[in-house]
Structure formats: structure tokens, C-alpha cells
N, C-alpha and C positions, 0 to 999 in steps of 0.2 A: 974515514976516521968521521965520529960520532961527535959533535958538537960536547961542552958539558952536560952537567946536568944543573938546572937553576932553581934558586927555593923557589914553592910554588906560589910565594907570593908577593913574586916577581914575573909570574907569569900569565898571558891571559890566552884566551879560548882564539886558536888560529880559523881560517877559514877552511881547513879541513875539518878543526871541528865543529861547526855550524855547519857543514853541507853534511856530515853526520847526522846531527841532529833534526835537518830536514829532511834528511833521507826516512831517519827512524818514526819521525813524529808525521811525516806526510803534511798536504796540506787544507785545510781546510777554511774556505771562505766565511760560513757561516759555524756562532757556534752549535758545538755537542759535547754532550757527557763523555767525559771520557773509559766508562765502563764503572767506575769505582764512583758515580756519582758527583766529579770535578767538572765546573763547564770552563771548555776551552774552545780556543779558535787561530786560527792561522796555523802553525807552525808549535801549537801544543802551546800557546801561550794562555795564561790563568789569568794573566790582570792585561787591561787593556794599555795603552799608550796615557790615559790619563792617571795611572795605579790604580784605578778600580776594579773589583771583580769584573769577570766576565760573566755575560747571562746569559738564557738563552732568547734567540733572535738577534743577539749581536753580529756583527758583517765586520771582513778587514780586507781588504785590497791583499794581492799579492805582494806589492812593493811595502806596504804599511806591516802584512806580516814578517817581512825581513827584518825588519827597524827592527819590530818587537824583539823577535829572534835575536837579534844581536845583542839588544835592552836586557833580557831574561839569561841567555849564556853569559853573560859579562857579572851580573849580579850574582848569579851561581856561581863563578869562578869565584867574586872575594866574599863568600861566605865557606866558600868549602877551605880556601886557602887561610882562614880562620882558623879550622879546626886541622887543619895540615900543619899548618908555621912552614919554618924554613926546609921543611927536608925537601933536598935535591931532586927534580925530577926532569926527565927527556921531555919536550914538547911532544910529542904523542904519547907519552903514559899521561900525559895532565888535560891535554885533550879527549882523553876515551874517560879520565873521573870526570870531566866535567859533562861528557856528555852521561853518561852515568846517573849525574846527581840533580840535571834538569832532567831526566825522565823520573827517579824518584823520590826528589827534596831534598835540600839540604841539611836539614837537620834529620832523618833517615839516614844520608849519608857520613855524617858526622860521628854519629854510633855506631858506624859499620865496623865489622872486620877489616877494610882493608885501611883504614884510617889507624886501626891496632895493629893493622902490621906493616904501618909506612912507619909507625913510632917506634920500633922495637928498633935495637942496639945490635948490628946494623939493619937498617930498613931491610923488609922482608917485599923485596920489589916484586918477585915472581911470584908471592904467594898473595899480595896484595892485588897485582893482575887477576890470578885466580880466582878470587874473592869475588870479582865481577859476576861471576856466573851465578851466582845463588842467586841474584835476583832477578828470577826470571818467573815471581808470582803475583798479580793483580787480583784483588779481591778472594783473596784465598787459592787462588787458582793459578796452575800452571800454563802460562799462553806460551802459544808457538812463538807469536812474533817477539818473546820478551827471549823468548829461548833465542832465537836468530839475533837479536841486537846485543843481547849479552854476550855471543860469539860474538860479535863484529867488535864489539867495545873491546874484549879480551884481547883479540889480534892486536886492533890498536894497539894496547897500551901496550904489550909485547912485544911493536915496534914490525911488527909481522906481516902490516897487510892494512891497509884503510878501506873504511865503506863505503 
């Protein structure tokens, strides 16, 4: 028997979510352009530990990168919880949504079809999970890596598998 869904405002990213993000983002000790002009380091962090933006030439150790990932995922979770509100979610649904929002940004996530479907009465959970698969473009191009990531996030959201 599954545990009950909990309001999004009470959930935090699990170790499964952090592992999923780390797997999909990959680790880089040196800052790089993410393909659309954003400097990232570690597991996709755009801000250093002191909160300043990552710039070319910045470096991070694997240990510090994990700390930054946890910080960033928790911040992302707080930001998307604000727009999801008290819609109850299973942990696996929450983890998939945090992984997506970590990648596309909280602002884009909060304006998405996913949130609209969660706010329906009753919430359209399957439709919200399905809408994850719409986010496959970067710089206006469909990227095979994003297609693969979104499929994994969709399966996680549906409770079918973890990436």
C-alpha cells in the first residue's frame, strides 16, 4: 500500500531525486556553457557556494558539488512548492517535478501545463506527469539527452521506475 500523498509544501527532494539530477546533469569540475549561454559547474549549479554566479574558469570538487546540488535542489523545491501549493503529491511525483524544475528553472515550471493540470479539480496527476515530456528543447532544438531525461522523469512521476 502506498503512503498518502502529502501537500507539496511539506515535501523535500529525496536522495532519489538528487541521484536522478546528478545522473542527468553529470559532473564537471570546471565551469562550462550549458549550451544556451549559462555557465554551470558541478552538477549543473549556476551559483557558487557564496551565491555569486558561476563564471568561466570556476572549479569545484566533487564533494562541494554534492553540497551545491542539495542546496540548489532544496531551493528549487521551495520555489515550485510555492506555485503548486497544497496539491498533495506522492514522493516519487515530487522528485520527478524537482528534477524537471532544476533543469528548466522554477519560473518556467510555475508557468507550465504541469502546474495547470495539478490545479484542476480534481488534480490531473497523469496529465501533469505526461506534460513533463513536452520539455525536450534547448535553444529551440530538440535534444536527444533531454528526450531521454524527460522519459525517465515521466516514469518516475508515474511511479514506474527511478532513473
